[in-house]
N, C-alpha and C positions, 0 to 999 in steps of 0.2 A: 728096787727101782728097775723099771722095765728097760731093756736095752733100746738104744736109739735106732730108729729105722732109717737106713740110708736111702734117700730118694735118688732114683736114676735121673739122669739128664733128659729133658724132653727131646723127642726126635723132631727135627725140623723138616717139614715137607718141602720138597723142591718147588719153587715158584714156576707157574706155567708161562712159557714163552712161545708166542705164536710163530709159525714158520716165517722165514724171511720173505717168501712170496706173498703171504697174506699181509705182512706189514707194509710191503711195497704197494699193494693194491689199496690199502687203507689210506696211505699217504697220497696216492694219486687221486682218490676220490675226494679227500679233504681239499687238495689243491684245486680241483675242478670246481668244488662248491664255493671256495673263496673267490676264484676267478669269476664265477657266475654272479656272485653278489656284487663284485666291483664293476663288471662290465654292464653297460646299459642294454636293455632289451632291443634286439635287432628288429628293425622295421621291414616292411615289405620291399621298399626300394633297395635296402641294404642286402636283403636276401637275393633279389634279382641281380644285383651287381656281382655278388659272389658266384651265382650260377653262371653269369656271363663270362667271368674270368675263368671258371673251370672249363667252359665250352671252348674258349679260345685256346687254352692249354691243351685240350684234347685234340683240336684240329692241328695244332703245331706238332703234336706227337704223331698223328697219322701222316702228316706231310713228310715228317722226317723218315717214317717207315717207307713211304713211297720212294724217297730218294735212295734208299738202300737197295732197291730192286733195279739193277742196271739193265739198260737196253744194249743189246749187242751192237758194237761198232764194227762194221765190216772192214773199214779201211785199216783198222789197227791190227787185224788178224793176219798171221803169217799164212800165205796161201798154200804152203806145202808142209807145214810143220806137223810132225807126228802122223804122217800119212804113209801107209805101207806102199813101197814101190810096186809090189804085186797088185795091190788094189788099183793103183793108178793105171796100170797097163790093161786092166779089164775093159771091155767095151762098155759104153754108157748104158746100153740096154740091160746088161747083166748087173751093173752097179745099181740101177734103179730097182731091179728085182730084190737085191739084197736090202736096199733101203725099205722096200715094202714089207719084207719079212721082219725087219727090226721094228717098224711101226706097228705091225700086227700084234707084236708082243707088248706094245705100250698101251696102257689103259686110256691114256689121253693126257692132254696138257691144259693148263690154264693160262689164258692170255688177257692182257689188259688192252682195252680199246676205248678211247674217249672217256677215260676215267672210270670205266666199269670193267668188271671181270667176267669172263665167259669161259665155258668149257669147250674145248675143241678136240675132236676125235678123228682117228683115221678110219673112215668108213662109218656106217650107221651102227652105233652101239650106245649103251647107256652112258650118259655123260659122267665124268669123274667129279669127285669133290676135292676139297683141299688135301685130304689125307691120302686118297688113292691116285691123285694126279702125278704124272711122271715129270721130272725136271729135264729129261732128255740131255744129260751131260755130254753124250757122245757127239752132239752137234758142235760142241766147243773145241773139238780136237784140232780142227783146221778149218780154213776158209772154204776149202773144197767140200768137205763134209757138210758144212753149214749150208752152203748154196745148193748143193745137190740134194741134201736131205730135206731141206724145206721145200724145194721144188717137187720132190716126190710126194711129200706130205699133202700139199695143197691140191694135187691132182685127185686125191680121194678124200680130202679134208671135209669135215662136217662141223659147221659152227652152230652151237646150241644157244638158242635164245629162250629166256624165261622171265616172268615177272620177278622171280626170286634170284637175286644175284648170288654167284658162287661164293664170293668172299675174297678178301685181299690175299695176295701171294705171300709166301714166306720170303724172308730177306735173301735166302740163297737161291731163289728161283729167278729165271731170266725172262726177258720179253724179246721175242724174235720179230724183228720188223718185217720179215718176209712172209709172215703168216698173219693175215688180216681177214675180216669177214668178206671183203670185196674180192679176195683172191682164191677162196676155197671153192670146192665144187658144189656144195649143198648147204642149205640153211634148214635147221630143224627147230621148229617152234613148239614149246611145251606149255600147255595151258591146263591148269588144274593140278592140285598137289594132294597126295595121299596123306602126308604127314599132318597137315593142318586143316584138312577138309575144305580147301580153297575151291570155291565155285567160280569158274571163269566167266560168268555172265551176270549181267543185271537183268531183272525181269519185273514185269508188272502185268496186271490183269486188265482186260477191257471187255466190253460187250460188242456184239455185232451191231451194225447199223439197223435201226428200226426195232430193236428189242428194248423194251422198257421193263425193268424189274420192279415189282411192287412189294411192299412190306409183307413178310411172311410167305412169299412165294418161293417154291422150291426151284433150284436151278434146273433148267431143262437141257443143259449141254451146249448152250450157245456162247459160253464164255470162251475167250481167246487169250492166250498168254504170249507176251512179246519178250524176247531176249535180245540183248545187245552186249557188245564188249565194253567193259569198264576201262577206266584210264590205266589201271595196272596192267591190263592185257594189251592195250594199245601201245604202250611205251616200247616193248620189245619189237613190235611190228614197225614202228617208226625207225628203230635202229636197223632193222633188216633192209629197209628202203634207203636210208641215208648212208649206209656203209658201202654203197655201190661205187667201186673204183673203175671197173671195166664192165660195160653193160652186157657183155656176152659171156662172162666168166662163170657165174652161178648157173648151173644146169638143172638143179632140182630143189624144190621146196617141199618140206614135209611138216605136217601139223598133227600133233598129238593132243587130244582133248580127253581129259579124265574127269568123270563126274561120279563122286563117291557119296553124295548126299541127295540122291535123286528123290527119295521119299519126302524130304523136307521141301524140295522145290515144288513137287506136285501138290503138297498139302499146305502151300503158303497161305497164311491168313486164316486157314480153317474154314473158309467160306466157299470160294469157288474151286473146289477140289476137282481134279481130273478134267480139265477143259478138253474139248474135242478138236481144238485147233491150236497149233503152235506156229510161231513165226520167229525166225532168227535173222538177225542183221549182222553179217560179217563183212560189210562193205569196206571196212578198214583194210582188209587183206588185198583189196583191188590195187592199192598203191604199189604192191610188189611187182606190178607189170613193168616197172623200171628195169627189171632184169629181163632184157629182151632175148636172152639166149636160153630161156627155160625150155626144157624138153620133158619134164615130168613134174607132176604135182600129186603128192600122196597125203592122205589124211586117215587118221585112225581115231575112232571114238570108243572109249571104254566106259561103260555105265555099270556101276556096282549097285546091286539090289540086296539089301539085308533082309532075310526072311522075317525077322522080328518086326520090321517096319515096312514091310512090303506094301505097295499101294493096293487098293482094293481091286483095281483093274490093271493087269499087266499090259493090256492093249494100249493104255494111255502112255506107258513108257515107250512102247514101240512107235506110237504116233510122234512123240517128242523126238526120238532118234531119227526117224525118217525125215522129219522137217529139218533137223540139223544137217543131215547128210545131203539133202537136196540143196541147201544153201552152200555147203562145201563143194558140191558138184558144180554149181553155178560159178563159184570162184575159180575152180580148177579149169573149166572150159574157157573162162575168160583169160586166164594167165597162159594156158597152153592151147593155142588155137589149132583146131583140127586134130586134137588128141582123142584117142579112144578111151572110153570110160568103162571101168570094171569095178563092181561092188562085190564084197564078200561079207557074209554074216556068220558069226560063230558064238557058241555059248561055252564058257569056261567055268565049271563049278570048282572053284579053288578049294573050298572046304565047306563045312556045315554052317559057317557063320555068314557067308555071302556068296553071291554068284556074279560073274562078270559077263555082260553082253558086249561083244566086240563087233564093230562094224568098220570095214576098211574100204577105202576108195582110192582108185588110181586113175589118173588122167595123164596119158603119155603119148608121145609120138616117137618114131624111130630117130636114132641119133643121126645127125647130118654128117 
C-alpha cells in the first residue's frame, strides 16, 4: 500500500484593497451622479440667476477690499510724534531737498481717484505697477512729514493716465488725500501697449473727391486713410480734464504714442495698401485747455517695424508719422500759446527682430 501523500494547505492570496484616496474619489463621483439624477435639469433663467448671485457676491468682496484701504486722516495724526528735533530745526529749504532725495529713490506710488487707480511718480519716469510701487511708509511717521513730504512730491509729481488701469491697491497701502491729479505738476498720457499690441486709433479708408474706382482697376495712390481716437483712449483724456482742481497747477502735458503693429495698419483689408495721404483727428486733446497754466506740451511717437512684415514702401510709414506729428503739433500750439516748436527724429535698432522709429515734439515757453 502506497503511503498517503500529505497535501499542503492552499496559500490564500491577499485581497486587493484600493487606496483610501481612490475610494474617497469613487464615493464622491457616485454621490454626484445620484444627486444629478435627483435634481432637475437647470434652465437658462436658473443659470442666469446663479450667475447674477455670483456677480453680486464678487462686488461685495471687492467693496470690502476697498474699505480695507484707509485714507489718511490728517486731524487724527500727532503733529510732532516721532520727529527728530534736529530735523525740525533745519530750514524748510533743506528739508525739501531731503524730501526730494527720498522721493528720487522711490519708484512711484499708486493712488485711487474717482474709483480708479493710477500710477504717480516723482518726475518723469516709467510708471510703477502693483509690485514695484512703494507704500511710502515714512510719510506716516508724523503729521509734519506727511504734509511737507506730500507738498514736496506734488511739486515734481507726474500723474500717469492710460486706457489700462494699474489695478487695485493692496490692503496695506494707503491713499494720501494731498496727492491728486489736480495738484501735481504734470500729466502723462500713455497710448498704445507693447504687451497686447494695442493700437490707439480707429481707422478707415476713403477716396479723394472726384475719384471713382472701377472694377479691376489698380489703385493709383489716391486712397486716404483716416484715424481717430477710440473710446478707450478718450476715457483717460476725460479724466485729465475733469480732475482739474486749480486751473494753473498743472504745468506740463506729455503724450506717448506707441504703434507696434504698423504693418497691419498699412495693409488693412489687403486692398488699399499704402495710401499716400493720412489724416489724424486728435481733437479730444483740445479739452486739456482747461489747464490754463500749461507751459509745456511734449509728445513722443514710437513706431516699431518688424523686418519680416515690413511694408513695401518705408516712405508710407514716414508719411503716416509726419501726419500724426503734424496733428500733435497743432494740439501743442493750441494748448501752449506762443510756445516754440522743436522736432527730433531718431532710429533705434533694438535688435534683429525689429526697429523703432522715434519722433519727439516739444512745444514750450519760458516759465513765468
